[in-house]
C-alpha positions in Angstrom: 215.4 94.8 167.6 212.5 92.2 166.8 214.6 89.3 167.0 213.5 88.4 170.3 209.8 88.4 169.4 207.4 85.9 168.6 205.7 86.3 164.9 202.6 87.4 166.6 204.4 89.8 168.7 206.5 91.1 165.8 203.0 91.7 163.8 201.5 93.8 166.4 205.1 95.7 166.8 204.8 97.0 163.1 201.4 98.1 163.3 201.5 100.1 166.1 203.2 102.7 163.8 200.1 102.4 161.8 197.2 101.7 163.9 198.1 103.4 167.5 195.0 102.4 169.3 194.1 98.8 170.9 191.2 98.7 169.1 192.2 99.5 165.7 194.8 96.6 166.1 192.1 94.4 167.1 190.1 95.1 164.5 193.4 94.7 161.9 194.3 91.6 163.6 191.0 89.9 164.1 191.7 89.6 167.5 190.4 90.9 171.1 191.6 94.3 172.6 192.5 92.1 175.6 194.6 90.0 173.4 196.3 93.4 172.3 197.1 94.5 175.6 198.5 90.8 176.2 200.9 91.1 173.4 201.9 94.8 173.8 202.6 93.6 177.7 204.7 91.0 176.4 206.6 93.3 174.0 207.2 95.8 176.5 208.7 92.8 179.0 210.8 92.3 175.8 212.2 95.6 174.6 212.2 97.6 177.9 209.6 99.3 179.9 208.5 102.1 177.4 205.6 103.8 177.8 203.1 103.4 174.9 203.5 106.1 172.7 207.5 105.6 173.2 206.3 102.0 171.7 204.4 103.4 168.8 207.8 105.8 168.1 209.9 102.7 168.1 207.7 101.0 165.7 207.7 104.0 163.6 211.6 104.1 163.6 212.0 100.4 162.9 209.5 100.5 159.9 211.5 103.3 158.5 214.9 101.3 158.6 213.4 98.1 157.7 212.2 99.2 154.3 
């Protein structure tokens, strides 16, 4: 699923399961909230038109299958 994502997009995607707000993601990654939003829009473009909560759920399920 994450094969088409850049390293940073994959990192943002995987963190969605554990830090589901832009503010939390930005803090964990040391980037701005706007940059988080940019990465999430790129992820949505690559993975399909998912709502934010669906993206978080997909991240959670992906983390379960890659452990």
